[in-house]
N, C-alpha and C positions, 0 to 999 in steps of 0.2 A: 927841265920841263915842268910846267905846272899841270899836274894831272888831276882832273876832277871827274874822271870816269867812275871811280868807286873808291871806297875806303879800304879796298883790298890791295891797293897799289903801294902801300907804305913799305918802307925799308927799316930794318932794325937799326936803332941808334947805337952809339958807342957803348953806353952803359949796358944795354941789353946784350950786345955782342960779347962783352966781357963776362957777363953771367953765363952765357952759352959756352964760352971757351973754358970756363972754370968748373963746369958742371960735372959732378961725379956721375958715372954711368954704369950700367949693367945690361943684362939681356932682359928686355921687358916682357918677351913672350914667356920667360920663366918667372916673371914677376920680380926680377932682381935689380931693376933700375931704380936707384934711390930717388933720383930727381923726378921721374915720372910718378913714383909712388907719392912723393911729397906734393906734387901738383894735384893729383887726384884727391889726396887727403884735404888739401887746402880748399879746393873747389867745393867739396862736400861740406866742409865746415862753414864756408861762407854762405852756402845755400840752406843750411839746416837739414840737408838730406844725409842719407847713410853712406853713399858711395858715389864715385865718379869714374869715368873711363876716358882716357886720352886717345883720340883718333886722328888720323892724318888730315881729314877734310871735313867740312861742314856737310857736304852731300853724303859722305859715308856715315857721318854721325846721325843724320836724319834717317837714312836707310836702315841702319842698325837699330835705331829707335823704333821704327815701324815694325821691323822683323821681330823685335823682342816683345812687342805688344800683341801682334796679330799672327794667327796661323794662316796657312793656305786656305783660300776661300772665304776669309773674313774681310771686313770692310772698315775703312777709316773715313770719317766725314771731315772735309777740309775745304778751304776757300778756293774759289776759281783761280785766284791770282797768287796762291800760296807757293812758296818756293818748292816745298816738298811734294807738290802736285805738278806744277807747270814747268819748273826749271831744272829738274833733276832726272831728265831722260826717261821718265816712267819707271824708275828703278824698283819701286815697291811692287808694281804690277808685273814687270818682266822677271825680276829675280825672286820675289817673294810670293807671287800669285795672290797679292793683296789687292782688293778692289778699292779704288778711290771713289768716294761719293762727293763730288764738288758742289758747293753752293756759292752764291754771290755774297760777298762781304758787304756790310753796311759802309756808309761813308767814313765812319771812324775806324774802320779796319776790323771791327768785331764781326763774328758770325752770329746773326740773330738767333736766339735760342728757340724761338718758335719755328723757324725754318729748319734748324737742326732736328727738332723733335719730329717734324713732318717727314724727315728722311731716315729716321730710325726704322729698320725693317722689322716686321713681325717675325716671330719664331715659326718659320714656315720653310719647308724644304725647297721652295722655289727661289729663296732669297739668300744672298750672302749674309752672314751674321754681322751685325753692326757691333764693332768692338771698341772703337776709339774715336775721340774727338781731338783733332789736331788744330791748334791755333798758332799764330805767328805774332811775336811781339819783339821789336816793332814791325809793323807791316807797311812797307813803302814809306818808312820814316815815321809812321803814325804810332803813337804810344796808346796801347789799349787801356781803357779806363779801369782803375783799380776795382771799382765796385762790380764791373762786368766780370773780371777774373774770379772774384768770389762767387758771383752768381753761376758762372760756368762750372766752377768746381762743385758747387752744391747740386747743380743740374746733373752732372755726370754721376754723382753719388746716387742720386735718386733713380737714374736710368740704367745703372749697372755698367757704365762705360768707364774706360780709362781716359785720362786727359794728358796729352803731350803738348808742349810748347816748343816750337822752333824759335829759340831765343838767340839766333845768330847775333843780333844786336841788342840783347836783353839789357846790357849795361847802359846803353843809350836811354832805355826806358827807366832804369833805376835812377840815373842822374836826374831825369825829369821828375820822377816821383819824389826824389829826395829821401829815399828810405834805403834800408839794407836789402840785399838780395833775398835773404830768408823771408822777408815780409811778403814777397811776391811768389817765391818758390813754393810756399806752403799751399798754393792753389793749383798745383799740378802734380801728376804722378812722376813725370819725367820732363826734362828740358835740355836743350843744347845751348852751348856757348861757342861762338866762333871767335877764336883768339886772333885770327889773322885779318879781321876787319878793322873796326875803329881802335882796337886794343894794340894793333901795330906789330904783332909777331909775324915771322915769315911763313908759318904754316901751323895748322893744328886746330882742333875743336875738342870740346868736352861734351859728354853725355852724362847726365846726373839723374839719380833716382835712388830707390832703396837697394839693399844688398842683393836680394834675390833677383831683382830686375837687372842689375849691373852684371851679375854672374851670367845670366842668359845673354846679355849684350856682349860680354867678353867672348863667348863662343861664336856669336855672329860676326864680331870684328875679325876674328881669326879666319872664319870661313870666307869672308868677303875681301880678304887680302890686307887687312889693316894691322896685322901683328908686326910690330917693329922691334928692332934689336936695341942698339945703344941710343934710344930715343931721348935720353935725358938732355942731350944737346938742344933738342927742340922744346922739351918740357920746361927747361930753364927760362926760355923766352916767355913761355906762358906764365910762369910764376912771377917773373918781372912785370909782365903786363898787368896781371891782376893786382899787384901790390902798388904799382906806380902810374898806370895809364888809365885808370877808371875815372877819377875825379876830373881829369883834364878833358874828358869828353864834352864837358860843359862849354869849353872854348870852341869846339867844333860846332856846337849848336848855335852859339852866339855868332860865329862867322857865317853860318848859313843864313841866319836871320839878317845879318848886315848885308850879305851879298844879295839877298832877295830884295831888300829895300833899295839898294843902289841900282840894281838892274831895272826895277820898276821906275825909278826916277829918270832913267835915260830912255824910257819908252818900251822896254822889253815886256812881253806878255807873261809875267810870272803868275802861274796858276796857283801855287801854294808852296809853303815850306813847312817842314816838320823835322824836328831834331837836327840831324846833319845833312838833310836832303832838301833840295828845292827843284821844282819842275817848271820849265819855261816852254811855252808854246812857241814854236818857230815856224812850223809849216813847211812849205815847199823849199825855202832857201836853206834847209837843214844841211845838205851836203856842202853847199858853198860856205856856210858858217863854219862847219867842221874843218874844211880845208884852210880857210882864212885864219882860224885860231891855231891850227897846227903850224902854219908858217911862222907864227909868232910864239911858238913854244908853249902852246896851251893845248892840252888833250881833253876832248869832250866826246861823248857818244853822240854822233850826229844823227838825230832822228827828228820827226815832226814835233815830238815833245822831248826836250832834252832834260835828262836828270843830271843835276850837278851834286856832287857829294864832297863835303868838306872832311878833312882828316888831319892827323898830326903832322903831315909833311907839307901842309899848305898854311901859310900865315896871312895876316891881314894885308901886308904890303903886296904880296903876290896877288891876292884877290883884287886889290886896287888896279893892278895891271890887267887882270881879266876884264874888269868893268871898262877900262879905257879901250881895250881892243874891241869889246862888244859894241861900244858906242861908235867906234870907227866903222865897224861893219854896217851898223844901222844907218850911218850917214852916207854910205856909198850910193 
């Protein structure tokens, strides 16, 4: 199957599996798993931060991040379409009693700082305390401008807010910036990395910040059920991914751009492409297109606007097949 639904569908390759099978392990709840410890140390070193924490999922990493920044009855400002507001089952509100204050993102994925300022609550007993600004990089494939990240950092320092970045695909942004992770991580208090998206591991995410913050996060990880035992088998995949699968993300970006151009050429309504994502307006025939492609061993999310995501398990030859099938559908 050629699966373009997401970059979460990748499977570990032989080299990654060999690292996983050979990983020394221990009980991570006791802090005894050497491979988990090395992954956390390596991630902190890459980012220029003091510490990192390995968690099972990106949703749990974002939840623990918010719980570690905000107390009950406090508030985080976040984008209307942000993953940790819209797509994580309301976890911060349900489990943490943390109030989200969503605002509309700008076309480039940023949260306009004047709009953020307007939503910061006065110190008044009627209001939840505004504690945190949460950004997402990349956002629907869009890389946030580097100067905006610096401005947001300075803004939160002036306003007494913390700044968290949902960096599920932060390495896609890093590849586009052409810089080290630390050059971007300096502009936030905490951020997440999803290892099981474009980086190709089977499971796992990281939360990165200073030592005191990660100490709080470790308690929340345990409370929310994220304490794992011999987790080094999984952490080894993360170490392999960080060392071998970052630079190759550029290939995914190039494939997405190529696919967008080819689909436009055959008459598909490509709305935009950014990093490893492209969005195609299909409209009413979406269900028929989805079924047509599935019959030809191509998986897409069939909706009026189809998001196609390139990743390490899809090559240019396979994408050529996708274009051929799409053209056949349009010609029906």
